[in-house]
Each structure stands twice: as structure tokens, then as C-alpha cells.
N, C-alpha and C positions, 0 to 999 in steps of 0.2 A: 580575879573575877571569873566565875564559872561560866562556861559556854552553855547557852540554851540548847537543850536536846531537841534536835529536829528529827521527827519520825515520818517516814513515808509509809502511808498505809495503803497497801495494794488491795483494791476491791474490784467489784464488777458493776459497770454502769453508773447510774446516778447515786452518789453517796447520801443524798438527802431524802431517800425513801423512808416511809413510816413503817418499817418492819423491824423485828427484834434486833438482828445483827447490825443493821444500819443505824438504828436508834442508839444502840450501845456505843458505836464508834462516834456518833455525834456527841454523846455525853462525855466521852473521853476527850474529844477535841475541845469541848467547852471548858473542861477542868484543867487542861494542859497548862495554861499559864500559871496556875497555882503551884505547879510542880516544875517550874522553870523549863517548860517543854512546849513544843508546837507540833501539831499533827497536820500534815499535808496529804490530801487524798489524791491518789493516782489510780485511775480506773482502766481496767481492761474494757474494750468496747463490747457491747452485747451482740453476740453473733450466735448462730446455731451451733450447739455443742458438736465438736470441740474446736471450732475454727479460731476462737480467740487465743488459742495456744500460739498461733503464729504471730501474735502481737507482743509476745513476751519481751523480745529484744528492745522494741520501742518503749514499752512500759518501763523497763529497767533503765534505759537511757534517760527517760524523763525523771525518774526517781533520783538518779545520780546527779542530774543538773540542779537539784534542789538543795544540794549540800547537806543531804540527810546523813545522819550517823547510824541509823538502823532502819530496817525494813520490817514492817508488820504485815503479815499475809493473812487476809481474811479467808476463812475456809470456803467462802462462796467462789473464790478465785484461785484456790490452790491447784486445781487440776490443770489450769492454763500455764502455771509456772513450773509444775513438777517435771515435765519432760525436758525443759531447758536446763533445770538444775541437775538432771542426771548426766548431762554432758559437760557442764561448765562449773567453775567455782565463782562464788559471789565475793565481791570486794567488801560488802557490808554484812554485819550480822543479821541473820534472818530469825524472826520470831513468828511462830504460827499463832493465830488467834482463832480458835475453833468454837463456832456456835452450832455446829452439826458434825456428825461422825463422818469418816471417810465414805464418799459416795453420795453424801447429801441425804435429805429427808423428804424431798418433794417429787422424786422421780420414780419411774417404774423400775422393775427388777433389773432389766438389761442395762439401762442408763446408770443405775446405782452401781452395778458390778463393774462396768467399764470405767466410771469416774473414780471409783475407789482406788484403783492402781496409781494414777498420777497424783491423786491426793496424798497417798502414802509416800510417794517419791519426794514430794515437797516437804512433808513433815520430818522425814529422815534427815534432811539437811538443816533443819531448824535448830538453833542453839537452845531455845526455849519453846515449849508448846503450852500456850495458855489456853485454858478451856473454861467454858462458862458454867460448868456444873460438876458436881461429884460423880454423877452418873456417866458423863462423858470421860472424866478422868479414869474411872474404873475400866471403861471400854478400851481406851487407848493403851493403858498399862497391860491389860489382858492380851492386846494385840502385839505386845513386845516393845512399846515405847518405854525407855528407861524411866523409872519413877522420878529420879532427881530432875529430869528435864521437864516434867509436867507440873504446872502451877494452876490452881483453881482461882480464877478471877471472875466471880459471878457478877451479874448486873446489880445495880442498886435497887433498893426497895422503895425509895421516895420518888414519886412520879413527877411532881411539880407543885408549886403553890397554886391552889385552885383559883380559877378565874371567877366570873360571875356565878352566883349560886344557880344550881341546875333546877331548883324548884321542886315541886311535888312530882315524883316519877311514878307514883302508884296509879294515878289517874282513876281514883275511886275504887281501886281494888285493895286487897289486904297487904300486898307486898310489891316491891319493885325489884326485879331480877336483872342483873347486868351481866353482859358477856362482852369481852373485849378480845377480838381476834379477827385477822384478815380472812376473807372468804376463800379459803383453800381447803381441800378435802380433809387433810389431816387434823384440822381444828375441830372436826366433828359437829359442825353446825347443823347438818341434816339430822343427826341424832338428837340434838338439842331441840329442834323444832318439833320432831315427832314426840319427844318426851313432854315438852311443854303443852302440846295439844291435848295430852291426856289429863291435864289439870282442869278443874272446873273453870268456866269462863270468868267467873268473878274472883278467882284466886289471886292472880298476879298479872302485872304488865312486864313484858320482856323488852329490854333495850339492847340492841345490837350495835356495837361500835367496831369499826375496822374497814379496811379497804374492800369495798364490795365489787371491785373490778379486777381483783388480783388474778382470778381465773374465770374467764368468761363462761365456760361451760358449766362450771360448778355454780356460778352466780345465777345462771339461768335456771338451774335445778332448784336452788333455794327460793328464787322469786316465784317459781311455779308453786312451790310448797306454801309460801306465804299467802298466796291467793286463795288457798283452800278455805272453806267456811269455818273449819274448826280453829283457825288462827286469826280470823278477820277482826281487826280492831284491837288485837291483843299484843302486837309486836310493833315496836318503833325502830326503824332503821336509821341510824345517825350517819353512817358512812365514816370515812376517816376524819378524825378531829385533832386539833392541837392538844399538846400535853395538858395545858391548863384546863381545857374543857373536860378532858377525860378525868382529871383529878376531881373536878366538881361533881361528875357523875358518881365516882366512887363515894364521895361524901354523902350523896343523896340516896344511894341505893340501899337495899336491905340484904341482898344475897348476891354473891358472885358465882358464875358458872362458866366453865369452859371444858367440854369433854374432848380434849385433844388426845389423839392416840400417839403422837410423836412430838414431844416437847423437850428438847435438849436442856433447857433451863426452865422457862416459864416465868418471864419477868412479871407478867400481869398478875400471876398468883401472889407474888410477894407484894406487889403494889396494893392489891385488894386487901390482903391481910393487914398491911400497915394501916389501911384506912378503916379497919375494924369490921370487915365483912367476912362472914363465914363463907368458905369456898366449897364448891361442888365440882367434881371432875372424875375422870377415869383413874383407876389405879394403874397408871402407865407413865412412861417417860420419867421426868424428874419430879413430878408432883409428890410422890410418896416420900421424897427426901425433904420436901418443904413443909409438909403438914402431916398430922396424924389423924386418921379416921376417928371421928367421934370427939376430937379435942378442939381442932380449929375449923373443922368442916366435915364433909361426908364424901367418902370415896366409893366408887361403884366399879364393878367388873367391866372392862372394856367391851363395848357393844351391847351392854344390858340396858336397852332403852327403857324398859319397864322399871328397872332399878333406879335409873336416873330420874324418872318421873316420881317415884316414891321419895327419893331424897329431896327433890325440890318441894314436893307436897309437905313433907315433914317440916321443913324450914319455913314455909309459907304459913302453915297452920299452927305451929308451935312457937309462939313468940318468945317464951322463956328459954327454949333451946336455942333459938336464933340469937338471943342476947348473950347466952352463955358462951356459945362458940365465937360470936363476934368479939367478946371481951378477951377470949384467949388468943384470938388471931394476932392482934398487934403485939402481944407479949412474945409470941413465937417470931414475929417479924423482926423484933428488936435484935434477934440473934443473926439476922441477915444483914449484910453490909449496906450502908448508904452508898450513893453514887460517889461521894467524895472518898469514902474508904476503899471502894473498888478502884478508883483512879490511883490512889496511893499504891495499891498492889500492882496495878498495871504498869505504872511508870518505874517502880522499883525493879520489876522483872526485866524491863527493857534495858535499864541502866546496868543491871547485872550482866546481861548478854553483851552489851557494848564493852564492859570491862574485860569479860572473858575473851572477847575477840581481839582486844588490843595487843 
């Protein structure tokens, strides 16, 4: 009888948060029993950077007490383990799970540069480095991580079985435009609001889904913009929603947009495409790896708010084009893995690392 694979996943703070990396790990934990595995979350406490590094010994003691056979290190916590790994050897195989490049993606230049060093210390000690996208893989290999140690394990494209139907999202206008993204600056929601305001008032209704408290300063900026007359009554803020509700919104919308400037993978793009929505976004991050301009959606140069407005207007006004791109989107999405296929890659890579360590 084979022994169930117990994986200690080292992360930061509450593992139940509704953001990309955390949601990825929750889906892997849900799939684990199908692969004779179990994921146990072990969190570094959230402290001002870099104080949580002092908690590394306690975090590792906790992980060892769980009878784990492998440690998976979330990139959001890598900097806190890196200095400890530079001085000591681990008893268990370490697998890095990267949803962001060394240094992170939501910090200023100084914090990014400081954090990148301990991040890289941690990844150098990892037997496998799993990354969420081809763009991240290319970056790590260019930085000197040996190609055989890097495995691409992208998120799945299936969001969930839709809950109750979302109803008519157009609200008397020609189209319903959906954006799914937490309210942080790199998601480009300020640019989206400026672009959407350029559309005629009767053109479309915009629906915003995501954590509207993720960054209080940025949220205040967006709320002030939403109060301006050119957006009055045209934007609906849903806040964070369960996966089933988000799936229902994908089913009911006409167009998906997210002008993110830094998206290491972009799970929501794949979800939207799988639901048959044409996608609009910047030609940045991983989006050009997921779709082709003019085939499954429309890409704009980063920061070109006028171009973003034109792309939205084209899809709102040209229903045949919208339908054409929307029909191509799920065909492209079929090339992306489902969550179950991603889980198969994930647990196979961990088992490989465990065998190498034995």
C-alpha cells in the first residue's frame, strides 16, 4: 500500500485569501486526494518586511511535526526562508512554487531589489522550481536557474460550475463588460475607468469584481474616480465573490477586460476565454502568451488609454467581431490545462523531487 504524500506548503498569512497565488494553492489542496496526496498549509506570520524571516525556525519545526515528505515554498514567502537556507541544510526536499519573479510584483523599486536577493537564495536550494507561466520560466532561466529544474505548472482554465444565473448585465445598454481583478495598482483599473468613461453613456455597463480593500490608498483613488459624472450609473462594483458567482458573471458578460501591467500568469484571462469572452488588455506580462491580438481578443500598448477605449468601443459596437473573437477564445482556451491537469503536473513534480531526495 502506497503512503499518502503529505506536502507542507509554506506561505504567508491567511491561505484562504482570494488572490491568484492563494487560490491556486487552494485548488491544488482540493485536488490532492485524487492524487493520493494531502496539502497542509504552514504560514509565516505577516509582519513588516523582513521581520518574518525570524520565524523561519518555528515554521520549519511546525512543518516537520506534520510528518510531511516535501516542502513547497510559495514565492510570497521565499524571502523569509532564503537567509535560513543559506546557513543550514533541509531534511526534506524543497520545491519552489513561483507566482511572481524574484523581488515580487507589488512593491517599489527598493523593496523589490532588497527582496530579490533572499528570494534567489531560496530558489537555489530548491530541487524543483515550479512556475505558473512560460514568461516566468524564461525569466528564471535567463537569470541562471538550470532549465531541467524548472517546470511550468499553470493555473487551470475552469473557474467553477456557475451558481445562480447572473441575469441581464447590460442594464439597457448594448454590452456588458466584465473585469475581475483585485484593487491594486498593477491591475490598471484606473486606466480602465478612464478608458471606459470615453465610451458613450449608452454603450456598455462595466462590472468590477475583486477585493476592493486590497490597497486602501488605491481604492480611495478608484472610488473618487467612480464618483465623477462621466461614470455615474455605468459601473457596478461587486467586490470579492465566490468562484461560483464569478463563473455566472463570465457566462452572462459580453466582453472581458483587465489592463494589468504585471501579470505573471493571468488566471482570469484563461477563465474568461474558456467562457467564450473576447479579452481586452495590455500587451504586457503573460497575456501575449495566452492569446493573439485580433484572434481571441484585442491587445493594446501598455498605458495607451485611448487605445484601450477604442478596443472596448470596437467590441461593444461590432457584434459580429465580438462573436467571432468569442468563438475563437474557447478554442484557444482548450490548449490551456484544466485545474485537474495542472494538479497532475504539480503532484508529479513533487513526487519526482521526493524520489531524487531519497
